[in-house]
Backbone as numpy.savetxt, mean C-alpha at the origin, in Angstrom:
# Nx Ny Nz CAx CAy CAz Cx Cy Cz
13.09 -11.75 4.26 12.26 -10.62 3.83 13.22 -9.19 3.84
14.07 -9.29 4.62 15.11 -8.53 4.88 15.64 -7.81 3.35
16.29 -8.87 2.59 16.52 -8.59 1.01 15.28 -8.00 0.16
14.10 -8.13 0.64 13.04 -8.09 -0.38 12.59 -6.26 -0.03
12.73 -5.96 1.10 12.75 -4.79 1.69 14.15 -3.72 0.88
15.36 -4.22 1.17 16.40 -3.46 0.33 15.90 -3.50 -0.94
16.27 -4.80 -1.97 15.83 -4.63 -2.76 14.56 -3.91 -3.51
13.71 -3.36 -2.88 12.71 -2.62 -3.24 13.09 -1.50 -4.57
13.75 -0.66 -4.65 14.16 -0.21 -5.85 14.46 -0.54 -7.27
15.17 -2.17 -6.53 15.43 -2.76 -7.89 14.31 -3.33 -8.72
13.23 -3.55 -7.41 11.69 -4.02 -7.71 11.25 -3.40 -8.64
11.22 -1.85 -8.69 10.63 -1.42 -9.00 11.32 -0.57 -10.73
12.40 -1.14 -10.48 12.92 -0.94 -11.67 12.65 -2.30 -12.82
12.92 -2.93 -11.93 12.39 -4.24 -12.50 10.79 -4.25 -13.68
9.66 -3.82 -12.41 8.61 -3.53 -13.08 8.70 -2.35 -14.61
9.26 -1.41 -14.33 9.50 -0.75 -15.16 9.63 -1.34 -16.53
10.91 -2.29 -16.85 11.13 -3.09 -17.83 10.49 -3.72 -18.56
9.21 -4.84 -17.30 8.05 -5.36 -17.60 7.41 -5.19 -18.17
6.94 -3.54 -17.59 5.19 -2.72 -18.19 6.11 -2.53 -19.82
7.01 -1.92 -20.28 7.70 -0.87 -21.17 7.13 -2.34 -22.52
7.39 -3.41 -22.14 7.31 -4.53 -23.04 5.66 -4.60 -23.31
4.56 -4.40 -22.88 3.14 -4.24 -22.25 2.89 -3.88 -24.14
1.92 -4.30 -25.02 1.80 -3.94 -25.82 0.21 -2.98 -25.51
0.00 -2.02 -25.70 -1.17 -1.42 -25.35 -1.34 -0.71 -26.19
-2.78 -0.20 -26.89 -3.07 0.91 -27.75 -3.75 1.67 -27.14
-3.32 2.62 -26.94 -4.73 3.90 -26.14 -5.66 4.12 -26.85
-5.86 4.20 -27.99 -7.08 4.30 -28.59 -8.07 3.46 -27.84
-7.98 2.12 -27.76 -8.81 1.19 -27.01 -8.84 1.19 -26.06
-8.57 2.64 -24.82 -9.19 3.11 -23.45 -9.88 4.53 -23.78
-9.89 4.70 -24.90 -10.46 6.32 -25.29 -11.55 6.64 -24.61
-12.58 5.33 -24.52 -13.97 5.89 -24.26 -14.06 5.69 -22.51
-13.00 5.50 -22.02 -13.30 4.92 -20.40 -13.69 6.01 -19.68
-14.83 5.79 -18.65 -15.26 6.98 -18.11 -14.94 6.99 -16.43
-14.88 5.48 -16.25 -13.96 5.55 -14.97 -13.15 4.62 -15.04
-12.52 3.76 -13.55 -11.33 2.84 -13.64 -11.66 2.52 -12.25
-11.34 1.09 -12.19 -11.70 0.27 -11.05 -11.00 -0.50 -10.78
-10.23 -0.94 -9.84 -8.67 -1.65 -9.47 -9.55 -3.18 -8.74
-9.74 -4.39 -9.15 -9.85 -5.13 -8.10 -8.99 -5.61 -7.76
-8.90 -6.04 -6.56 -7.73 -6.57 -5.62 -7.75 -6.69 -3.90
-6.76 -7.58 -3.49 -7.16 -7.42 -1.88 -5.22 -7.42 -1.48
-5.49 -7.49 -0.02 -4.00 -7.23 0.84 -2.86 -6.40 -0.26
-2.22 -6.51 -0.48 -0.99 -6.28 -1.07 -0.87 -5.91 -2.66
-1.63 -6.83 -2.93 -2.19 -6.54 -4.43 -2.85 -5.37 -4.72
-3.89 -5.18 -3.60 -4.43 -3.52 -4.04 -4.22 -2.22 -3.90
-2.95 -2.52 -3.04 -2.32 -1.56 -2.21 -1.50 -0.30 -3.28
-1.20 -1.18 -4.06 -0.77 -0.90 -5.50 -1.83 0.58 -6.08
-2.96 0.12 -5.85 -3.91 0.86 -6.54 -4.17 2.07 -5.60
-4.40 1.56 -4.67 -4.25 2.44 -3.40 -3.62 3.77 -3.62
-2.27 3.48 -4.34 -0.91 4.70 -3.74 -1.21 5.09 -5.45
-1.33 4.70 -6.33 -1.94 5.39 -7.36 -2.90 6.22 -7.55
-4.19 5.94 -7.11 -5.81 6.80 -6.73 -4.75 8.14 -5.81
-3.88 7.66 -5.29 -3.73 9.19 -3.85 -2.95 9.84 -5.04
-1.92 9.31 -5.39 -0.73 9.81 -6.28 -1.34 10.91 -7.56
-2.50 10.27 -7.90 -2.60 10.88 -9.18 -4.69 11.47 -9.07
-4.43 12.07 -7.85 -5.81 12.18 -6.85 -6.31 13.41 -7.91
-5.17 14.63 -7.89 -5.24 15.84 -8.85 -4.55 15.67 -10.10
-4.76 14.52 -10.65 -4.03 14.92 -11.92 -4.97 14.12 -12.80
-5.85 12.97 -12.41 -6.83 12.40 -13.37 -8.07 12.81 -13.55
-8.68 12.92 -14.73 -10.06 13.53 -14.75 -10.98 12.61 -14.73
-10.60 11.54 -14.41 -11.99 10.33 -14.19 -11.74 9.44 -12.42
-12.94 9.30 -12.47 -12.65 8.44 -10.96 -12.27 7.40 -10.97
-11.16 7.12 -10.12 -10.59 5.76 -9.73 -10.86 5.35 -8.62
-10.91 3.95 -8.34 -12.25 3.37 -7.29 -11.04 2.14 -7.20
-11.26 1.89 -5.43 -9.89 0.67 -5.67 -11.26 -0.34 -4.77
-11.28 -1.85 -5.45 -12.53 -2.61 -4.76 -12.00 -3.13 -4.16
-12.22 -3.79 -3.06 -11.84 -4.99 -2.09 -12.88 -5.91 -1.93
-13.46 -6.36 -2.37 -14.86 -6.95 -2.54 -15.02 -8.66 -3.75
-16.10 -8.54 -3.55 -16.68 -9.91 -4.69 -17.34 -9.41 -5.77
-18.15 -8.20 -5.36 -18.74 -7.87 -6.23 -18.70 -6.10 -6.25
-18.39 -6.11 -7.78 -18.29 -4.28 -8.33 -19.07 -3.44 -8.05
-18.88 -2.26 -7.61 -19.57 -1.44 -7.42 -20.61 -1.11 -8.75
-21.80 -0.76 -8.38 -23.04 -0.62 -9.56 -22.79 -0.10 -10.98
-21.99 0.81 -10.80 -21.84 1.79 -11.49 -20.72 1.22 -13.03
-20.18 0.03 -12.58 -19.25 -0.39 -13.55 -20.10 -0.94 -14.87
-19.79 -0.85 -16.07 -19.97 -1.11 -17.03 -18.91 -0.87 -18.34
-19.86 -1.12 -19.68 -18.96 -1.27 -20.57 -17.69 0.10 -20.99
-18.09 1.13 -20.13 -17.33 2.38 -20.29 -16.06 2.14 -19.09
-16.00 1.63 -18.58 -15.30 0.93 -17.35 -13.98 0.11 -17.42
-12.97 0.71 -17.01 -11.79 0.01 -16.93 -11.49 -0.54 -15.68
-11.48 -2.06 -15.95 -11.42 -2.82 -14.52 -9.70 -3.31 -14.50
-9.11 -2.83 -13.84 -7.43 -3.46 -13.39 -7.96 -4.34 -12.09
-7.45 -5.78 -12.83 -7.74 -7.03 -11.83 -5.91 -7.30 -11.73
-5.89 -7.33 -9.88 -4.49 -7.40 -9.33 -4.59 -8.45 -8.39
-3.93 -9.67 -8.78 -3.93 -10.81 -8.33 -2.29 -11.39 -8.00
-1.74 -11.11 -7.42 -0.19 -11.47 -7.44 -0.03 -13.16 -7.57
-1.24 -13.96 -6.66 -0.64 -15.29 -6.51 -1.48 -15.59 -7.91
-2.63 -15.17 -8.35 -3.79 -15.32 -9.12 -5.28 -16.11 -9.04
-4.74 -16.68 -7.92 -5.86 -17.05 -6.76 -6.65 -16.51 -6.25
-6.87 -15.05 -5.59 -7.54 -14.63 -4.66 -8.75 -14.65 -5.09
-9.57 -15.61 -3.68 -11.01 -15.74 -4.21 -12.08 -14.36 -4.51
-11.88 -13.18 -3.47 -12.73 -12.13 -3.65 -12.45 -12.11 -5.51
-10.87 -11.40 -5.74 -10.74 -10.85 -6.95 -11.72 -11.77 -8.06
-11.29 -13.00 -8.48 -11.90 -13.93 -9.06 -13.21 -14.07 -9.69
-13.84 -13.37 -8.57 -15.26 -13.27 -8.47 -15.83 -12.15 -8.83
-15.05 -11.16 -8.88 -15.11 -10.01 -9.02 -14.46 -9.68 -10.57
-13.84 -10.35 -10.97 -13.54 -11.06 -12.95 -14.76 -11.39 -13.57
-15.41 -12.22 -12.90 -16.46 -13.26 -13.34 -17.42 -11.72 -13.11
-17.59 -11.07 -12.70 -18.37 -9.94 -12.64 -18.85 -9.20 -14.05
-16.94 -8.73 -13.78 -17.15 -7.41 -14.94 -16.97 -7.69 -16.12
-16.82 -9.00 -16.34 -16.98 -9.77 -17.59 -18.63 -9.75 -18.01
-18.94 -10.66 -17.03 -20.73 -9.98 -17.19 -21.15 -8.70 -17.65
-20.48 -8.06 -16.88 -20.81 -6.56 -17.54 -19.84 -5.51 -18.98
-19.41 -6.18 -19.48 -18.55 -6.40 -20.81 -17.50 -5.16 -20.09
-17.44 -5.14 -19.13 -15.81 -3.81 -18.59 -15.15 -4.27 -19.54
-13.84 -2.90 -19.87 -12.35 -3.40 -20.25 -11.72 -3.76 -19.19
-11.14 -4.92 -19.56 -10.31 -5.86 -18.48 -8.47 -5.46 -18.83
-7.60 -5.33 -18.20 -6.63 -5.65 -17.75 -6.20 -6.55 -16.69
-4.69 -7.24 -16.51 -4.56 -7.96 -15.57 -3.50 -8.11 -15.27
-2.95 -7.59 -13.97 -1.92 -8.39 -13.30 -1.67 -9.80 -12.31
-0.68 -10.60 -12.74 -0.01 -12.13 -11.84 0.78 -12.34 -12.51
0.78 -13.51 -11.39 1.98 -14.34 -11.75 1.50 -15.42 -12.23
0.05 -15.60 -12.25 -0.39 -16.53 -12.57 -1.57 -17.51 -12.52
-1.94 -18.47 -12.15 -2.72 -19.24 -11.26 -4.15 -19.26 -11.96
-5.26 -18.85 -11.33 -6.92 -19.14 -11.96 -7.05 -17.77 -12.99
-6.24 -16.57 -12.20 -6.67 -15.54 -13.30 -5.98 -15.11 -14.51
-4.93 -16.14 -14.79 -4.11 -16.15 -15.78 -4.65 -16.96 -16.90
-5.30 -18.01 -16.36 -6.02 -18.90 -16.93 -7.42 -18.35 -17.37
-7.84 -17.34 -16.72 -9.70 -16.74 -17.31 -9.16 -15.31 -18.34
-7.76 -14.96 -17.74 -7.48 -13.60 -18.85 -7.19 -14.50 -19.90
-6.36 -15.67 -20.29 -6.29 -16.09 -21.52 -7.64 -16.57 -22.32
-8.35 -17.09 -21.86 -9.75 -17.65 -21.95 -10.23 -16.42 -23.16
-10.18 -15.16 -21.69 -10.78 -14.29 -22.07 -10.58 -12.79 -22.71
-9.12 -13.41 -23.41 -8.39 -12.29 -23.90 -8.02 -11.02 -23.50
-7.94 -10.86 -22.22 -7.56 -10.12 -21.30 -6.03 -9.61 -21.97
-5.65 -8.32 -22.17 -4.65 -7.92 -21.47 -3.62 -8.80 -20.78
-2.88 -8.71 -20.12 -2.22 -9.30 -18.89 -0.80 -9.21 -18.68
-0.25 -8.54 -17.38 1.29 -8.77 -17.35 1.76 -9.66 -16.09
2.12 -10.63 -16.98 2.86 -11.96 -15.96 4.14 -11.13 -15.13
3.86 -11.08 -13.89 4.77 -10.94 -12.96 5.76 -12.08 -12.17
7.46 -11.75 -11.96 7.86 -12.68 -11.22 7.19 -13.03 -10.26
7.53 -14.28 -9.79 6.66 -15.19 -9.09 7.52 -15.51 -7.59
6.83 -16.23 -6.52 8.44 -16.65 -5.72 8.10 -15.66 -4.66
7.36 -14.63 -4.23 6.93 -13.39 -3.02 6.15 -13.40 -2.41
6.01 -13.16 -1.62 5.00 -12.98 -0.84 4.24 -11.71 -0.84
2.82 -11.73 -1.73 2.05 -10.61 -2.12 2.50 -8.60 -1.46
2.39 -8.53 -0.45 2.83 -7.52 0.50 4.61 -7.12 0.03
5.45 -7.96 -0.51 7.00 -7.55 -0.73 6.72 -7.81 -1.95
5.95 -7.39 -2.80 6.13 -7.30 -4.26 5.16 -6.35 -4.78
5.53 -5.05 -3.39 4.60 -4.05 -3.81 4.91 -3.45 -5.21
6.26 -3.18 -5.48 6.87 -2.76 -7.04 5.88 -3.38 -8.07
5.52 -4.33 -7.95 5.03 -5.12 -9.21 3.00 -4.74 -9.24
2.87 -4.11 -7.94 1.68 -4.05 -7.80 1.25 -2.49 -8.11
2.56 -1.84 -8.36 2.17 -0.33 -7.95 2.41 -0.31 -9.52
3.84 -0.39 -9.92 4.15 0.20 -11.11 3.63 -0.33 -12.51
3.21 -1.12 -12.42 2.45 -1.57 -13.96 0.86 -0.59 -13.98
0.26 -0.31 -12.84 -1.05 0.67 -12.57 -0.55 1.83 -12.51
0.58 2.37 -12.39 1.28 3.84 -12.63 1.29 3.86 -14.04
2.21 3.06 -14.72 2.43 2.87 -16.06 1.33 3.37 -16.72
0.50 1.91 -16.74 -0.55 2.38 -17.35 -1.33 3.50 -17.93
-1.33 4.29 -16.59 -2.42 5.39 -16.99 -1.05 6.47 -17.52
-0.07 5.94 -17.65 0.23 6.95 -18.61 0.92 6.80 -20.55
0.47 5.06 -20.66 0.43 4.52 -21.96 -0.77 5.02 -22.10
-2.42 4.95 -21.29 -3.56 4.94 -22.21 -3.87 6.47 -22.34
-2.77 7.60 -21.75 -2.78 9.07 -22.30 -3.50 9.62 -20.99
-3.51 9.25 -19.61 -4.30 9.96 -18.71 -3.60 10.30 -17.62
-2.35 10.11 -17.77 -1.19 11.41 -17.22 -0.01 11.36 -17.85
0.81 11.81 -17.71 1.77 12.58 -18.17 3.13 12.12 -17.30
4.56 11.82 -17.84 5.41 11.67 -17.10 5.83 11.15 -15.96
4.84 9.88 -15.80 4.89 9.17 -14.61 6.02 8.18 -14.42
6.35 7.74 -15.62 7.55 6.74 -15.24 8.93 7.52 -15.09
9.09 8.76 -15.66 10.28 9.89 -15.41 10.04 9.86 -14.07
9.00 10.27 -12.95 9.15 10.59 -11.87 9.48 9.64 -10.96
9.03 8.50 -11.13 9.62 7.44 -10.38 10.83 6.59 -10.50
11.46 7.25 -11.88 12.74 7.06 -12.18 13.46 7.48 -11.23
12.96 9.07 -10.96 13.77 10.01 -9.82 13.80 9.49 -8.45
12.30 8.85 -8.13 12.21 8.07 -6.85 12.80 6.80 -6.52
12.80 6.52 -7.75 13.70 5.14 -7.30 14.78 5.07 -6.75
15.67 6.62 -7.26 17.06 6.89 -7.34 17.39 7.30 -6.12
16.52 7.95 -5.58 16.15 8.44 -4.15 16.19 7.35 -2.95
15.30 6.25 -3.55 15.21 5.27 -2.59 16.57 4.21 -2.50
17.10 4.23 -3.67 18.58 3.68 -2.94 19.79 4.45 -2.29
19.66 5.64 -2.43 20.26 6.45 -1.71 19.80 6.40 0.16
18.60 6.28 0.39 17.71 6.19 1.60 18.12 5.16 2.18
18.03 3.82 1.72 18.25 2.77 2.30 19.27 2.52 2.79
20.38 3.21 3.08 21.96 3.11 3.01 21.66 3.03 5.16
20.79 4.10 5.17 20.39 4.68 6.30 19.70 3.46 7.42
19.32 2.44 6.48 18.42 1.92 7.38 18.81 0.37 7.61
20.13 0.21 7.03 20.71 -1.16 6.69 20.88 -2.24 8.18
21.47 -3.05 8.12 21.23 -3.75 9.31 23.02 -3.66 10.44
23.79 -3.24 9.47 25.23 -2.97 9.98 25.07 -1.69 10.79
24.02 -0.43 10.10 24.14 0.30 10.97 23.44 0.42 12.89
24.13 1.27 13.58 23.61 0.59 15.02 22.34 1.58 15.26
21.38 1.00 16.26 20.41 1.66 17.00 20.57 3.26 16.48
21.39 3.70 17.10 21.44 5.03 17.55 21.56 5.77 16.05
22.04 5.17 15.00 22.33 6.11 13.64 21.08 5.23 13.21
20.47 4.80 13.09 19.07 3.82 12.83 17.80 4.19 12.94
17.13 4.89 12.11 15.38 5.77 12.17 14.68 4.48 12.10
15.09 3.52 11.48 14.06 2.59 11.35 14.02 1.25 12.83
15.40 1.47 13.10 15.53 0.45 13.86 15.18 1.51 15.33
15.18 2.32 15.69 14.82 3.32 16.64 13.14 3.45 16.82
12.41 3.52 15.44 11.02 3.49 15.78 10.69 1.86 16.27
11.49 0.65 15.68 10.88 -0.54 15.46 10.65 -0.68 17.49
11.97 0.23 18.00 12.45 -0.24 19.16 12.04 0.65 20.58
10.97 1.83 20.12 9.86 2.40 20.72 8.69 2.09 20.25
7.91 0.88 19.30 6.99 0.59 19.20 6.94 -1.01 19.69
8.44 -1.35 20.18 8.04 -2.96 20.66 6.73 -3.29 21.95
6.46 -4.21 22.17 5.70 -4.66 23.17 4.03 -3.64 23.24
4.13 -2.61 22.52 2.76 -1.98 22.32 2.17 -2.27 20.80
0.82 -1.67 21.11 -0.40 -2.10 20.18 0.09 -0.75 19.03
0.47 -0.65 17.71 0.53 0.65 17.21 -0.44 1.63 16.37
-0.57 2.85 16.37 -1.77 3.38 15.47 -1.19 4.45 15.24
-1.32 4.10 13.75 -0.62 5.05 12.76 -1.27 6.19 11.86
-1.20 7.35 11.92 -2.13 8.47 11.50 -1.08 9.10 10.30
-2.05 9.44 9.64 -2.00 9.92 8.20 -2.80 10.90 8.15
-1.93 12.13 7.12 -2.66 13.00 6.30 -3.73 12.58 5.46
-4.20 13.15 4.61 -5.26 13.40 3.84 -4.96 12.67 2.19
-3.61 13.82 1.85 -2.79 13.50 0.88 -1.87 12.51 0.66
-0.68 12.45 0.56 0.06 11.98 0.42 0.57 10.33 1.35
-0.29 10.38 2.47 0.28 9.79 3.62 -0.97 8.68 4.38
-1.65 9.29 3.48 -3.18 8.45 3.97 -3.12 7.12 3.15
-2.61 6.04 2.39 -2.56 4.85 2.17 -1.33 4.93 2.82
-0.44 5.71 2.51 1.34 4.99 3.59 0.77 4.23 5.04
-0.27 5.31 5.87 -0.57 4.96 7.13 -1.26 3.66 7.05
-2.04 2.91 5.92 -2.48 1.68 5.83 -1.46 0.72 5.13
-0.41 1.10 4.70 0.78 0.39 4.31 1.36 -0.22 5.51
1.68 0.94 6.50 2.46 0.88 7.62 1.68 -0.23 8.61
0.60 0.07 8.39 -0.51 -0.93 9.95 -0.21 -2.31 9.02
-0.20 -2.63 7.79 -0.40 -4.17 6.93 0.84 -5.29 7.73
1.91 -3.67 7.16 3.41 -4.28 6.92 3.79 -4.07 9.19
3.52 -4.28 9.64 3.64 -4.21 11.31 2.78 -5.46 11.41
1.65 -5.41 11.24 0.58 -6.77 11.21 1.74 -7.68 10.80
1.41 -7.93 9.62 2.10 -8.73 8.88 3.18 -9.47 9.12
4.46 -8.65 9.01 5.94 -8.95 9.35 6.22 -8.76 10.53
6.04 -8.41 11.67 6.35 -8.12 12.70 5.06 -8.69 13.69
3.93 -9.32 13.37 3.07 -10.24 13.94 2.89 -9.39 15.03
2.59 -7.62 14.51 2.42 -6.82 15.35 1.09 -6.10 16.07
0.12 -5.98 16.38 -1.49 -5.30 15.87 -1.12 -3.87 16.25
-1.88 -3.62 14.99 -1.93 -1.90 14.61 -3.05 -1.73 13.71
-3.22 -0.36 13.80 -4.38 0.12 13.15 -3.93 1.05 12.66
-4.63 2.04 11.87 -4.24 3.20 11.08 -5.73 4.11 10.48
-5.47 5.46 10.80 -6.39 6.13 10.25 -6.30 7.89 9.97
-6.83 8.44 9.33 -6.13 9.82 8.51 -6.87 10.85 9.32
-6.11 11.98 9.27 -6.55 13.55 9.42 -7.25 14.39 7.87
-8.08 15.01 8.33 -8.47 15.30 9.67 -10.14 14.35 10.03
-10.36 13.16 9.64 -11.28 12.71 9.78 -11.55 12.30 11.48
-10.30 11.79 11.49 -10.06 10.88 13.06 -10.92 12.05 14.05
-10.22 13.64 13.71 -10.57 14.47 14.57 -12.08 14.64 15.06
-13.23 14.07 13.87 -14.50 14.02 14.61 -15.20 12.87 14.70
-14.25 12.21 15.38 -14.79 10.96 15.95 -13.66 10.35 16.83
-12.65 9.45 16.62 -11.67 8.51 17.14 -10.79 9.51 18.19
-10.62 10.83 17.90 -10.08 11.72 19.22 -10.11 11.40 20.14
-11.91 11.63 20.20 -12.65 11.87 21.54 -12.16 10.42 22.35
-11.43 8.75 22.24 -11.18 7.74 22.55 -10.08 8.31 23.35
-9.09 9.06 23.15 -7.83 9.53 24.04 -8.10 10.45 24.81
-8.97 10.05 26.34 -8.99 10.34 26.91 -8.33 10.05 28.38
-8.69 10.01 29.65 -7.93 10.01 30.94 -8.08 8.46 31.11
-8.94 7.90 30.56 -9.07 6.12 30.57 -8.36 5.58 29.79
-7.49 6.22 29.19 -5.99 5.59 28.13 -4.99 5.76 29.11
-5.13 6.69 29.94 -3.76 6.71 30.67 -3.34 5.18 31.19
-3.89 4.59 32.07 -4.10 3.62 32.75 -2.92 2.05 31.77
-3.21 2.70 30.52 -2.90 1.46 29.28 -1.83 2.08 28.59
-1.53 3.07 29.05 -0.29 4.06 27.99 0.74 3.54 27.42
1.57 2.50 28.34 2.76 1.90 27.97 2.62 0.30 27.02
0.83 0.42 26.65 0.83 -0.40 25.43 0.75 0.12 24.37
0.46 1.30 24.32 0.26 1.72 23.10 0.98 2.89 22.46
1.32 2.91 21.20 2.09 3.95 20.86 1.89 4.42 19.23
1.76 5.75 19.14 1.22 6.74 18.25 2.37 6.55 17.06
2.03 6.35 15.72 3.16 6.72 14.94 2.92 8.00 13.95
2.62 9.25 13.79 1.96 10.37 12.81 3.81 10.75 12.07
2.41 10.36 10.76 3.39 10.69 9.41 2.77 11.81 8.38
4.07 12.76 8.58 3.60 14.02 8.22 4.69 14.03 6.73
3.87 14.93 6.16 4.57 15.20 5.19 4.65 17.20 4.18
5.21 17.42 3.45 5.25 18.62 3.33 4.08 19.25 2.67
3.40 18.56 2.51 1.99 19.01 1.18 1.14 19.00 2.33
1.17 18.41 3.38 0.21 18.64 4.04 -0.78 20.03 4.41
-1.99 20.21 4.28 -2.41 21.41 3.98 -2.53 22.19 6.00
-2.27 23.41 5.57 -2.08 24.26 6.88 -2.98 23.66 8.20
-3.81 23.39 7.67 -4.97 23.20 8.68 -4.61 21.58 9.51
-4.90 21.07 8.30 -4.16 19.61 8.82 -2.67 19.32 9.70
-1.78 20.67 9.64 -0.69 20.59 10.15 -0.81 20.98 11.36
-1.65 22.10 11.76 -2.23 22.46 12.94 -2.57 21.34 13.43
-3.70 20.66 12.91 -4.60 19.55 13.82 -3.45 18.45 14.25
-2.47 17.98 13.99 -1.83 17.13 13.86 -0.95 17.48 15.12
-1.04 18.73 15.08 0.26 19.86 16.20 -0.76 19.52 17.34
-2.05 19.70 17.38 -2.67 20.05 18.53 -2.80 18.64 19.11
-3.06 17.66 17.90 -3.53 16.07 18.33 -1.91 15.47 19.32
-1.00 15.63 18.92 0.11 15.37 18.95 0.08 15.57 20.33
-0.31 17.06 20.59 -0.27 17.07 22.29 -0.78 16.42 23.21
-2.60 16.51 22.79 -3.54 15.88 23.73 -2.78 14.24 23.87
-2.25 13.78 22.80 -2.19 12.47 22.68 -1.09 12.20 24.18
-0.18 12.73 23.79 1.11 12.83 24.86 0.92 13.16 26.71
-0.10 13.88 26.70 -0.81 14.15 27.95 -1.75 12.72 28.61
-1.85 11.79 28.01 -2.20 10.27 27.96 -1.26 9.83 28.35
0.07 9.98 28.35 1.50 9.18 28.75 1.57 8.31 27.49
0.71 8.34 26.53 1.01 7.78 25.57 2.41 8.13 24.37
3.05 7.16 23.89 4.37 7.80 23.11 4.08 7.84 21.96
3.93 9.12 21.22 4.02 9.81 20.42 5.41 9.82 19.02
5.88 9.18 17.86 6.22 9.02 17.54 6.45 9.57 15.68
7.25 10.62 15.46 6.79 11.43 14.10 7.74 10.68 13.24
7.44 10.67 12.08 8.07 10.68 10.75 7.43 11.34 9.62
8.71 12.08 9.32 8.54 12.94 8.35 9.16 12.13 6.47
8.36 12.54 5.50 8.69 12.39 4.20 9.49 13.27 3.77
10.56 12.64 3.30 11.49 13.37 2.44 11.35 13.23 1.05
11.89 14.21 0.41 12.34 14.17 -1.26 12.11 15.39 -1.91
11.92 15.57 -3.30 11.51 16.68 -4.03 9.99 16.29 -4.48
9.66 15.10 -4.74 8.54 14.97 -5.30 7.62 14.18 -4.59
6.27 14.49 -5.08 5.43 13.65 -4.31 5.44 11.90 -4.29
5.94 11.48 -5.37 5.99 10.03 -5.29 7.60 10.02 -4.42
8.53 10.56 -4.29 9.50 10.14 -3.74 8.98 10.62 -2.17
8.38 11.22 -2.36 8.11 11.51 -0.52 6.93 10.48 -0.09
6.40 9.64 -0.59 5.61 8.67 -0.54 6.08 7.88 -0.19
6.94 7.41 -1.47 7.88 5.98 -1.40 8.86 6.09 -0.40
9.45 7.16 0.29 10.27 7.39 1.47 9.95 6.51 2.17
8.53 7.33 3.02 7.89 6.41 4.30 7.26 4.74 4.16
7.21 4.90 2.55 6.92 3.53 2.78 8.25 2.52 2.91
9.67 3.03 2.47 10.44 2.65 2.62 10.93 2.27 4.01
10.58 3.18 4.36 11.41 3.83 6.06 10.21 2.28 7.26
8.71 2.07 6.75 7.57 1.87 7.14 8.17 0.18 7.46
8.30 -0.30 5.94 9.17 -1.60 5.75 10.22 -2.18 6.07
11.14 -1.32 6.53 12.14 -1.32 7.60 12.29 -1.57 8.79
11.30 -0.97 9.12 10.27 -0.03 10.44 10.07 -1.96 11.01
8.96 -2.75 10.16 8.15 -3.81 10.09 9.48 -4.76 10.18
10.25 -4.68 9.56 11.79 -5.56 9.79 12.27 -6.12 11.14
12.97 -4.92 11.49 13.36 -4.86 12.94 12.45 -4.95 14.51
11.29 -4.59 13.97 9.97 -4.95 14.76 9.85 -6.29 15.03
10.19 -6.86 13.64 9.90 -8.65 13.93 11.34 -9.31 14.78
12.11 -8.81 14.22 13.48 -9.06 15.04 13.34 -8.74 16.50
12.97 -7.90 17.16 12.65 -7.75 18.17 11.78 -8.52 19.13
10.84 -8.67 17.92 9.61 -9.66 18.76 10.08 -11.16 18.56
11.20 -11.27 17.80 11.80 -12.82 17.57 10.84 -13.80 17.29
10.17 -12.93 15.69 9.44 -14.04 14.72 9.38 -13.62 13.51
9.46 -14.51 12.64 10.08 -14.98 11.35 8.58 -13.64 10.35
9.45 -12.64 9.93 8.49 -11.87 9.28 7.54 -12.72 8.26
8.20 -13.51 7.42 7.91 -14.05 6.15 6.23 -14.76 6.03
6.20 -15.68 7.34 5.10 -16.54 7.19 3.38 -15.87 7.72
2.65 -16.23 7.18 1.11 -15.49 7.67 0.51 -16.28 8.26
0.63 -17.58 9.02 -0.09 -18.55 9.26 -1.47 -18.05 9.73
-1.89 -17.39 10.38 -3.26 -17.05 10.59 -3.68 -16.88 9.25
-3.28 -16.14 8.47 -3.73 -15.87 7.01 -4.20 -17.57 6.08
-3.17 -18.29 6.27 -3.12 -19.07 5.58 -4.35 -20.50 6.47
-4.27 -20.08 7.98 -5.67 -20.89 8.48 -6.80 -20.35 8.54
-6.97 -19.12 8.22 -8.40 -18.89 7.37 -8.92 -19.41 6.16
-7.56 -19.61 5.16 -7.82 -19.89 3.97 -8.69 -21.50 3.87
-8.20 -21.99 4.75 -7.97 -23.65 4.41 -9.25 -23.47 5.41
-9.96 -23.03 6.27 -10.83 -23.36 6.96 -11.86 -22.66 6.07
-11.92 -21.57 5.21 -12.89 -21.56 4.04 -12.93 -22.32 3.19
-12.11 -22.87 2.97 -12.21 -24.10 2.01 -12.76 -24.99 2.41
-12.80 -25.25 3.72 -13.87 -26.65 4.01 -15.30 -26.27 3.62
-16.05 -27.85 3.56 -17.60 -26.88 3.62 -18.15 -27.02 5.17
-19.28 -26.11 4.54 -19.74 -24.93 5.67 -20.88 -26.44 6.54
-20.76 -26.22 8.11 -21.68 -27.18 8.55 -22.97 -26.78 8.28
């Protein structure tokens, strides 16, 4: 898992090469009125990142569907991007059948499995991804092809060029997080040590860091086997904030808040973050701040993803667990495969 996290920039560079060979005719997509990406877990979050990154650049809606059934608006003018790393995701395969029935325009991303077979049978354009990874460790393969597709079909410009700059930044930044760097000089190890033994609550902003907070939550849960939750400003100020009260104080040693910040945060969101940080600290809960770095939005987004991934790895080490297996998910799949009583 350490190698997968370390090699994240190389994985994205490889993904660019893979999609360069994808023969897509922009004219085939000229009439689409909306986009729906279908996927679950690590296969879906790439779509979330694209949706967030392009929210102020796309002129049509981009929706991520984590369900067996597509939204009712999906029709023959919808582009449905089907993302399943394994190719056997139950929910995603059901949604593909739904999309075919509605005559939507489909493209697929997978390593094989049933999705590859369905795509071949229905002549769905497909990017075949390198196999052998956990879906969460294949983020470059779920993110880059979707981003590149938006450029290939003419919905946005210069995305791959921006991404290539971000890849160079990641190659530079990861030197801070390598195993040889001692804890006092390793930001990822410092955060992991502050979270150890605690439930982590990750807060992001409404733009660059919203999906990144979800990524941190998922990586802490799956890699470190450490319970974590996530929420987003300013929405959390209208409900969850009320929970940070005196009742929390006896449990303060068992909680840690990770506050993700970005230069593009709205000034009022920045003020909200400052106030909430002070309120939480009054309960005795440790508030850890992580600020995105980089000149572009995509670099800043990727910088926090990279940091969070390394944090999850070092927390796994501290928790004395293997970060790769996900026994609980496998047990659930096995139980679902058994006949209901």
